[in-house]
C-alpha positions as CSV (number, residue, x, y, z in Angstrom):
1,M,-117.1,34.9,-12.8
2,N,-114.6,36.9,-14.8
3,R,-111.4,35.0,-14.3
4,R,-109.4,37.3,-16.6
5,G,-110.0,40.1,-14.1
6,M,-108.9,38.0,-11.2
7,A,-105.7,37.0,-13.0
8,L,-104.9,40.6,-13.7
9,G,-105.3,41.6,-10.0
10,L,-103.2,38.7,-8.9
11,V,-100.5,39.7,-11.3
12,L,-100.6,43.3,-10.1
13,W,-100.3,42.1,-6.4
14,V,-97.4,39.9,-7.3
15,L,-95.6,42.7,-9.0
16,V,-96.2,45.1,-6.0
17,I,-95.0,42.5,-3.5
18,G,-92.0,41.6,-5.6
19,A,-91.1,45.2,-6.1
20,A,-91.4,45.8,-2.3
21,I,-89.2,42.7,-1.6
22,L,-86.7,43.8,-4.2
23,T,-86.6,47.3,-2.7
24,V,-86.1,46.0,0.8
25,A,-83.3,43.6,-0.5
26,V,-81.5,46.5,-2.3
27,F,-81.9,48.7,0.8
28,M,-80.6,46.0,3.2
29,S,-77.7,45.3,0.8
30,A,-76.7,48.9,0.7
31,Q,-77.0,49.2,4.5
32,E,-74.8,46.1,4.9
33,R,-72.3,47.5,2.5
34,R,-72.2,50.8,4.4
35,A,-71.9,49.1,7.7
36,A,-69.1,46.8,6.5
37,G,-67.3,49.8,5.0
38,S,-67.7,51.8,8.2
39,E,-66.4,48.9,10.3
40,R,-63.4,48.5,7.9
41,R,-62.7,52.3,8.1
42,L,-63.0,52.3,11.9
43,H,-60.5,49.5,12.2
44,L,-58.2,51.3,9.8
45,A,-58.5,54.6,11.8
46,M,-57.9,52.7,15.1
47,T,-54.8,51.0,13.6
48,R,-53.4,54.3,12.6
49,A,-54.2,55.8,16.0
50,E,-52.4,52.8,17.7
51,A,-49.4,53.4,15.4
52,G,-49.6,57.1,16.3
53,L,-49.3,56.3,20.0
54,T,-46.0,54.6,19.4
55,D,-44.7,57.2,17.0
56,A,-45.7,60.0,19.4
57,L,-43.1,58.7,22.0
58,A,-40.3,58.1,19.5
59,G,-37.3,60.1,20.4
60,W,-38.6,61.3,23.8
61,S,-37.1,60.4,27.2
62,P,-38.5,61.4,30.6
63,G,-35.8,64.1,30.9
64,L,-36.6,65.7,27.6
65,L,-40.4,65.6,28.3
66,S,-39.8,67.1,31.7
67,R,-37.8,69.9,30.0
68,R,-40.6,70.7,27.6
69,L,-43.4,70.0,30.1
70,I,-42.3,71.6,33.3
71,H,-45.6,71.9,35.1
72,P,-48.4,69.3,35.6
73,F,-51.0,69.4,32.8
74,D,-48.6,71.1,30.4
75,S,-49.2,69.6,26.9
76,L,-47.2,69.1,23.8
77,L,-48.5,68.6,20.2
78,V,-46.8,65.8,18.2
79,G,-47.3,64.3,14.8
80,N,-48.1,67.5,12.9
81,L,-45.9,66.5,10.0
82,D,-47.7,63.2,9.5
83,P,-51.2,63.8,7.9
84,S,-52.4,60.3,9.0
85,W,-52.6,61.2,12.7
86,R,-52.0,63.9,15.3
87,G,-51.2,63.5,18.9
88,L,-50.8,65.2,22.3
89,I,-48.6,64.4,25.2
90,R,-49.8,65.7,28.5
91,R,-47.9,65.6,31.8
92,L,-50.0,64.5,34.8
93,N,-47.3,64.5,37.5
94,R,-43.6,64.1,37.8
95,G,-43.4,60.7,36.3
96,L,-46.8,60.1,34.6
97,F,-47.9,61.1,31.1
98,L,-51.0,60.8,29.0
99,V,-50.4,60.2,25.3
100,S,-53.4,60.6,23.0
101,A,-53.5,60.0,19.3
102,E,-56.3,60.9,16.8
103,A,-56.5,59.3,13.3
104,R,-59.0,59.4,10.4
105,D,-59.7,56.9,7.6
106,P,-58.6,57.8,4.1
107,D,-60.7,60.2,2.0
108,P,-64.4,59.0,2.0
109,S,-65.6,57.0,-0.9
110,T,-68.9,57.5,-2.8
111,I,-70.6,55.3,-0.3
112,A,-69.1,56.8,2.9
113,T,-69.6,60.5,3.0
114,V,-68.5,60.9,6.6
115,A,-64.9,60.2,7.6
116,T,-64.3,57.8,10.6
117,L,-62.4,59.2,13.5
118,S,-60.6,57.2,16.2
119,R,-59.0,58.6,19.4
120,L,-56.9,56.5,21.7
121,G,-55.1,57.3,25.0
122,W,-52.1,55.7,26.6
123,L,-50.9,56.2,30.1
124,V,-47.1,55.9,30.3
125,R,-44.7,56.4,33.2
126,A,-41.0,57.0,33.7
127,R,-38.9,53.9,34.6
128,P,-35.8,55.5,36.1
129,V,-32.3,54.4,35.8
130,L,-31.4,52.2,38.8
131,V,-28.8,53.8,41.0
132,P,-28.0,51.8,44.2
133,N,-27.3,54.0,47.2
134,T,-25.3,52.5,50.0
135,A,-24.0,55.7,51.6
136,A,-24.5,59.4,51.6
137,L,-20.9,59.9,50.5
138,R,-19.2,57.2,48.5
139,A,-15.7,57.4,47.0
140,G,-12.5,55.5,46.5
141,T,-10.7,57.6,49.1
142,V,-12.3,60.1,51.5
143,R,-10.4,62.7,53.4
144,L,-12.4,65.1,55.7
145,E,-11.3,68.0,57.8
146,S,-13.2,70.1,60.4
147,A,-16.7,71.4,59.6
148,A,-17.5,68.4,57.5
149,R,-20.9,66.8,58.2
150,I,-22.1,63.5,56.5
151,A,-25.5,62.1,57.5
152,G,-26.9,58.8,56.3
153,E,-30.3,59.2,58.0
154,D,-33.1,60.1,55.5
155,R,-34.0,63.8,56.1
156,P,-36.6,65.1,53.6
157,P,-36.3,68.9,53.1
158,A,-38.9,70.8,55.1
159,D,-40.0,72.9,52.1
160,W,-41.0,69.9,49.9
161,D,-44.0,67.5,50.0
162,C,-42.2,64.3,50.8
163,P,-43.2,60.9,52.3
164,P,-42.1,60.0,55.8
165,P,-38.3,59.3,56.3
166,D,-37.1,56.0,54.9
167,T,-34.5,53.7,56.3
168,A,-31.1,55.1,57.0
169,I,-28.1,54.2,54.8
170,G,-24.4,54.4,55.5
171,G,-22.7,57.7,56.2
172,I,-19.5,57.0,54.2
173,A,-18.5,54.1,52.0
174,A,-14.9,54.1,50.7
175,G,-11.7,52.2,50.3
176,S,-10.0,54.4,52.9
177,V,-11.4,57.1,55.2
178,M,-9.4,59.8,57.0
179,A,-11.4,62.2,59.1
180,D,-10.3,64.8,61.7
181,S,-11.9,64.9,65.1
182,G,-14.1,67.9,64.2
183,T,-16.0,66.0,61.5
184,E,-19.5,64.6,62.1
185,I,-20.4,61.3,60.5
186,T,-23.7,59.5,61.1
187,G,-25.5,56.6,59.4
188,A,-26.2,52.9,59.5
189,P,-23.3,52.3,59.9
190,P,-21.5,55.7,60.0
191,V,-18.5,54.3,58.0
192,L,-18.1,51.4,55.6
193,V,-14.5,50.6,54.6
194,N,-13.8,48.3,51.7
195,P,-10.1,48.2,50.7
196,A,-11.1,47.0,47.2
197,D,-12.7,50.3,46.4
198,S,-10.0,52.6,44.9
199,G,-11.9,55.0,42.7
200,F,-15.3,55.7,41.2
201,P,-17.4,52.6,42.1
202,S,-17.5,50.1,39.3
203,S,-21.1,49.2,40.2
204,L,-22.2,52.7,39.3
205,T,-20.2,53.0,36.0
206,A,-23.0,51.6,33.9
207,A,-25.6,53.9,35.6
208,F,-23.3,56.9,35.0
209,D,-22.9,56.0,31.3
210,E,-26.7,55.5,30.9
211,L,-27.5,58.8,32.5
212,A,-24.8,60.6,30.4
213,R,-26.6,59.3,27.2
214,Q,-29.8,61.1,28.1
215,P,-28.8,64.6,29.5
216,T,-31.2,67.5,29.5
217,L,-28.3,69.9,29.7
218,V,-24.8,69.4,28.2
219,V,-22.5,71.9,29.9
220,P,-18.9,72.4,28.7
221,G,-16.1,72.4,31.3
222,G,-15.0,75.6,32.9
223,T,-16.3,77.9,35.7
224,W,-20.0,78.1,36.3
225,S,-22.4,79.8,38.8
226,P,-25.7,78.1,38.3
227,R,-28.9,79.8,39.4
228,P,-32.7,79.6,38.5
229,S,-33.6,81.6,35.4
230,I,-37.0,83.0,34.6
231,A,-38.4,84.1,31.2
232,G,-41.6,86.1,31.7
233,T,-43.5,84.1,34.3
234,D,-42.0,80.6,33.5
235,C,-38.8,78.8,34.0
236,N,-36.2,79.5,31.3
237,V,-35.0,76.0,30.5
238,S,-32.9,77.2,27.5
239,D,-30.4,78.9,29.9
240,L,-27.3,76.7,30.5
241,L,-26.9,78.3,33.9
242,N,-30.4,77.2,35.0
243,W,-29.9,73.9,36.9
244,G,-33.3,74.0,38.6
245,D,-34.2,75.3,42.0
246,P,-33.7,73.3,45.3
247,R,-36.3,75.5,46.8
248,P,-40.0,75.4,45.7
249,G,-40.5,78.1,43.1
250,V,-41.0,78.8,39.4
251,C,-38.2,76.3,38.5
252,G,-39.0,73.9,41.3
253,D,-40.5,71.4,38.8
254,Y,-37.5,71.5,36.6
255,W,-35.1,68.6,37.5
256,P,-32.4,68.5,34.7
257,I,-29.7,65.9,34.1
258,I,-26.6,68.0,33.8
259,H,-23.6,66.4,32.1
260,V,-20.1,67.9,32.1
261,A,-17.7,65.8,30.1
262,G,-14.5,67.3,31.6
263,D,-13.4,69.3,34.7
264,V,-15.8,71.9,36.1
265,E,-15.5,74.6,38.8
266,L,-18.5,76.0,40.7
267,S,-17.8,79.5,42.0
268,A,-21.3,79.6,43.6
269,G,-24.9,78.7,42.9
270,V,-27.8,76.4,43.4
271,G,-29.5,73.6,41.5
272,H,-31.2,70.2,41.7
273,G,-31.5,67.1,39.6
274,I,-28.5,64.9,38.6
275,L,-25.0,66.4,38.1
276,L,-22.7,64.2,36.1
277,V,-19.0,65.2,36.0
278,G,-16.6,63.2,33.8
279,G,-13.6,64.9,35.3
280,D,-12.9,66.8,38.6
281,L,-15.4,69.0,40.4
282,R,-13.9,71.9,42.2
283,I,-16.0,74.1,44.6
284,V,-14.7,77.6,45.3
285,G,-17.9,79.2,46.5
286,P,-21.1,78.3,48.4
287,V,-23.1,75.7,46.4
288,E,-26.4,74.1,47.3
289,F,-27.7,71.1,45.3
290,S,-30.4,68.5,45.8
291,G,-30.4,65.1,44.1
292,L,-27.4,63.1,42.8
293,V,-23.9,64.3,42.3
294,L,-21.7,61.8,40.4
295,V,-18.1,62.8,39.9
296,Q,-15.7,60.3,38.1
297,G,-12.7,62.3,39.2
298,S,-11.9,64.2,42.4
299,L,-14.2,66.3,44.5
300,V,-12.4,69.3,45.9
301,V,-13.7,72.1,48.1
302,E,-11.5,75.2,48.3
303,P,-11.5,77.1,51.6
304,P,-12.2,79.7,52.9
305,G,-15.2,80.5,50.7
306,G,-15.8,77.1,49.2
307,S,-18.6,75.0,50.7
308,I,-21.2,72.5,49.3
309,H,-24.4,71.3,50.8
310,V,-26.1,68.4,49.1
311,S,-29.5,66.9,50.0
312,G,-29.2,63.5,48.4
313,V,-26.1,61.5,47.6
314,V,-22.5,62.3,46.5
315,V,-20.4,59.7,44.6
316,A,-16.8,60.5,43.5
317,G,-13.6,58.8,42.5
318,R,-11.9,60.7,45.3
319,A,-13.3,63.0,48.0
320,G,-10.5,65.4,48.9
321,T,-6.9,65.1,48.0
322,A,-3.8,63.8,49.7
323,G,-2.8,67.3,50.7
324,R,-6.2,68.8,51.5
325,G,-9.3,67.3,52.9
326,L,-12.9,68.5,52.5
327,S,-13.6,71.1,55.1
328,G,-16.8,72.7,53.8
329,I,-19.0,69.8,52.8
330,E,-22.3,68.8,54.2
331,V,-24.1,65.8,52.7
332,T,-27.6,64.8,54.0
333,Y,-29.2,61.7,52.6
334,S,-32.7,62.4,51.1
335,K,-34.5,59.6,49.3
336,C,-37.2,62.0,48.3
337,M,-34.8,64.3,46.4
338,I,-33.1,61.3,44.8
339,D,-36.4,59.8,43.6
340,N,-37.5,63.2,42.2
341,A,-34.2,63.6,40.4
342,L,-34.3,60.1,38.9
343,L,-37.8,60.6,37.5
344,S,-36.0,62.6,34.7
345,S,-34.1,59.5,33.7
346,G,-34.7,56.1,32.1
347,T,-37.4,55.2,29.6
348,L,-41.1,55.6,29.1
349,I,-43.2,52.5,29.5
350,P,-47.0,51.9,29.6
351,L,-48.7,51.1,32.9
352,R,-49.0,47.4,33.5
353,S,-52.8,47.5,33.8
354,R,-55.4,49.8,32.2
355,A,-52.8,51.7,30.2
356,W,-54.8,51.9,27.0
357,K,-58.2,53.5,26.6
358,Q,-60.4,54.6,23.7
359,L,-61.2,58.3,24.0
360,F,-64.4,60.1,22.8
């Protein structure tokens, strides 16, 4: 037997097996290194996407988003100035938004030739400012003359898709009420008198200030005649005279928060949303408004052409003056219009459950 030949063959087999084992070990090590790198880059991209979700909402309020995204499924690109992520805010309905963010890992290394991408989604909703409603017309003093009608029963407008009527509230709540025999006041109860009330309700001062800090329209004092405005085929939200449309139409989804710091006079017009007046509100023409009307000063309606119809709630420091009552006012409580108006206020918060989702 030639043992030298057997030894040579054995050595060759050992070298082949060793080389194979070494090759497998090097290959497995490289794979593990690539997998670890990919996992690290994936976590980094996901962390950047999570940060992008938060940054995407910075500086936005429900009112500002509703101004930019008037219709459902309108979208807004955000984060273009930050190269680490880019995002999209899409409006799903009046108070619900989908925020998505997409982020990549840093430039690929020599090992990773393909960048890692992470896309995350976040469902957020509007949490409106709390405005307690105890009566359709609320003021420190109320003076009504003939042809004034105040209704505390919930009456949704016929043209809008609203839920069934809710519980009735009071018709008038004030420190003192003077009404002629020709007025019509209904509610549960029709009149609430609290002698301690002498002006704009203190319980609503904080809500007024919070709403005034997040207006969608800032209007200077003076004389105005608001009306819907259309640019091309869409609602022109840049027009200061466009206060939305209380009737379903092109501007029916636009519910602005209008803030007037001083006195304002409305010669005529329509609108809906939230009207905040820091001074007096004087009506000299026919005005139709849906939502909330909050006037820290006096509400005055000038006959014979002045009249105001509100589907919602009116709150004022004084309704009418000592020498002249309101004779052309009609206020009908509508919870549906108030809820729609308040969805333009408050803050944006994630849903309590299933708000976050990884997108592909």
